[in-house]
C-alpha positions in Angstrom: -9.6 -22.5 -0.7 -6.3 -24.2 -1.3 -6.5 -27.9 -2.3 -4.2 -30.7 -1.3 -2.0 -31.9 -4.2 -2.2 -35.6 -4.8 0.0 -37.2 -7.5 0.3 -40.7 -8.8 2.5 -41.7 -5.9 0.1 -40.2 -3.4 0.2 -36.9 -1.5 3.6 -35.2 -1.4 5.2 -34.2 1.9 3.2 -31.3 3.6 6.2 -29.0 3.2 6.1 -29.3 -0.6 2.5 -28.2 -0.7 3.2 -25.3 1.7 6.1 -24.2 -0.4 3.9 -24.2 -3.5 1.1 -22.2 -1.9 3.7 -19.7 -0.4 5.1 -19.2 -3.9 1.7 -18.6 -5.4 0.6 -16.1 -2.7 4.0 -14.3 -2.7 3.9 -14.0 -6.5 0.2 -12.9 -6.5 0.8 -10.3 -3.8 3.6 -8.7 -5.7 1.7 -8.6 -9.0 -1.6 -7.4 -7.4 0.4 -4.6 -5.7 2.3 -3.6 -8.8 -0.4 -4.1 -11.5 -3.6 -4.2 -9.6 -5.9 -7.2 -9.2 -7.9 -6.6 -12.4 -4.9 -6.3 -14.6 -3.2 -9.4 -13.3 -3.9 -12.8 -15.0 -3.7 -16.3 -13.5 -1.1 -17.1 -16.1 1.1 -14.3 -14.9 0.8 -15.5 -11.3 1.6 -19.1 -12.3 4.7 -17.9 -14.2 5.9 -15.8 -11.4 5.4 -18.8 -9.0 7.4 -21.0 -11.4 4.5 -23.4 -12.1 2.0 -24.3 -14.8 -1.4 -22.5 -14.8 -3.0 -25.9 -14.4 -1.1 -26.5 -11.2 -2.2 -23.2 -9.8 -5.8 -24.0 -10.7 -5.5 -27.3 -8.8 -4.9 -25.3 -5.6 -7.1 -22.3 -6.3 -10.2 -22.4 -8.4 -10.1 -18.8 -9.4 -8.1 -15.6 -9.1 -10.6 -14.5 -6.5 -9.7 -17.5 -4.4 -6.0 -16.5 -4.6 -6.8 -13.0 -3.4 -8.9 -14.3 -0.5 -6.2 -16.7 0.6 -3.6 -13.9 0.4 -5.8 -11.7 2.6 -6.4 -14.5 5.1 -2.6 -14.8 5.3 -2.3 -11.1 5.8 -4.7 -11.1 8.7 -3.0 -14.0 10.4 0.4 -12.4 10.0 -0.7 -9.0 11.2 -2.5 -10.3 14.2 0.3 -12.6 15.1 2.9 -9.8 14.8 0.9 -7.4 16.9 0.1 -10.0 19.5 3.8 -11.0 19.8 4.9 -7.3 20.1 2.4 -6.5 22.9 2.7 -9.8 24.7 4.9 -8.3 27.5 3.3 -4.8 27.5 0.9 -4.4 30.5 -0.4 -0.8 30.0 -3.4 -1.0 27.6 -2.7 2.4 26.2 0.9 1.5 25.5 -0.3 -1.7 23.9 -2.2 0.5 21.3 1.0 2.5 20.6 3.2 -0.6 20.2 0.5 -2.3 18.1 0.2 0.6 15.7 4.0 0.7 15.4 4.1 -3.1 14.6 1.3 -2.8 12.1 3.0 -0.1 10.2 6.4 -1.8 10.3 4.8 -4.9 8.8 3.0 -2.8 6.2 6.3 -1.2 5.1 8.4 -4.3 5.3 7.8 -5.5 1.8 5.2 -8.1 2.6 2.6 -7.3 -0.1 -0.2 -9.3 1.5 -1.2 -6.7 4.1 -1.0 -3.9 1.5 -3.3 -5.9 -0.8 -5.7 -6.6 2.1 -6.0 -2.9 2.8 -6.2 -1.6 -0.7 -7.4 -4.3 -3.1 -10.4 -5.8 -1.3 -12.8 -3.8 -3.4 -11.5 -5.6 -6.5 -13.6 -8.6 -5.7 -17.1 -9.0 -7.1 -19.8 -8.4 -4.4 -20.7 -12.1 -4.4 -17.1 -13.0 -3.5 -16.6 -10.4 -0.8 -18.2 -12.3 2.0 -15.1 -14.3 2.9 -12.9 -11.3 2.6 -15.2 -9.1 4.7 -15.0 -11.8 7.4 -11.2 -11.6 7.4 -11.2 -7.8 7.5 -13.8 -8.0 10.3 -11.5 -10.2 12.3 -8.7 -7.7 12.2 -11.0 -4.8 13.0 -12.5 -6.7 15.9 -9.0 -7.4 17.2 -8.2 -3.7 17.2 -11.5 -2.7 18.7 -10.6 -4.9 21.6 -7.3 -3.1 22.1 -9.0 0.3 21.9 -11.7 -0.8 24.4 -9.0 -2.0 26.7 -7.2 1.3 26.6 -10.4 3.3 27.0 -11.4 1.1 30.0 -8.4 2.4 32.0 -10.1 5.7 32.3 -7.2 7.6 30.8 -9.3 8.6 27.7 -12.2 10.9 27.5 -15.3 9.4 29.0 -17.3 9.8 25.8 -15.7 8.7 22.6 -16.8 6.9 19.4 -14.1 4.2 19.3 -15.1 3.0 15.9 -14.3 6.4 14.5 -11.1 6.5 16.4 -10.1 3.3 14.7 -11.1 4.6 11.3 -9.2 7.8 11.9 -6.0 6.2 13.2 -5.8 3.5 10.6 -6.8 5.8 7.8 -3.6 7.7 8.6 -1.4 4.8 9.4 -2.4 2.7 6.3 -2.0 5.6 3.9 1.7 5.7 4.8 2.2 2.7 2.6 1.3 4.8 -0.5 4.1 7.4 0.2 6.7 5.8 2.5 10.2 5.3 1.1 12.9 3.3 2.8 15.4 6.1 2.2 13.1 8.7 3.8 13.8 10.8 6.8 11.7 8.7 9.3 11.4 5.0 10.0 8.0 3.3 10.1 8.3 3.2 13.9 9.0 6.9 14.2 6.1 7.7 11.9 3.7 5.5 13.9 4.8 7.0 17.2 4.3 10.5 15.8 0.8 9.6 14.5 0.0 8.1 17.9 1.1 11.3 19.7 -1.1 13.4 17.4 -4.0 11.0 18.0 -3.6 10.7 21.8 -2.4 14.2 22.7 -3.9 16.4 19.9 -2.4 19.2 17.9 -3.5 22.3 19.8 -1.4 23.7 22.5 -3.0 23.4 26.0 -3.4 27.2 26.1 -5.5 27.1 22.9 -7.9 24.5 24.1 -11.3 25.1 25.7 -11.1 24.7 29.5 -13.6 21.8 29.4 -13.7 19.7 26.2 -16.0 17.0 27.5 -19.2 18.9 26.5 -17.7 19.3 23.0 -17.1 15.6 22.6 -20.5 14.7 24.1 -22.2 17.0 21.5 -20.3 15.2 18.7 -21.5 11.8 20.0 -25.1 13.1 20.3 -25.1 14.4 16.8 -23.9 11.0 15.4 -26.5 9.0 17.4 -29.9 8.6 15.6 -32.8 9.8 17.7 -35.2 7.2 18.9 -38.9 7.8 19.3 
């Protein structure tokens, strides 16, 4: 956890502390994304943040703490961006589409913290993962709420495993960060809308689908549910 900085003349103005923390997290995110968490040293983070290693250690006791703070920032930024984007959207299904678009735009915007949250969380030792898993869980719970709201409209199939829907959708959306290029043929918004269409409307033409798919999806759910004696 970040510590307040107190010098001989007392605590500096809050903005000075915020700027230092921002420099640390921005530098760490860039290095973690480029080199990986394990290969990045505290000394490198400090140098990239234009401060001495001791000053960094005063705020963050370990590199793990820097990573956890970076991921907390990612969750706050992602949730804030999505909440802002969907604030005026009333249709719950449209809120999911707009939210996915916003998530991917943020992921591809050059903010390294969300990328690190998604791909570097396994770098922590098991004993240090509790705080990180709480942060990931907050974001997953946030999206589960959006999916539940969309399903509650009755527009979706009556029997769905919404947890698998989230894993499926975000598995595809998040992987875009590994191949997306700003000079590519599609923008993040276009990619997200295309993925949403595949997810919501499917790939098979209507003429190629069974007349009644509900039994098919019900069987999938039954197979995934442990039998109880």
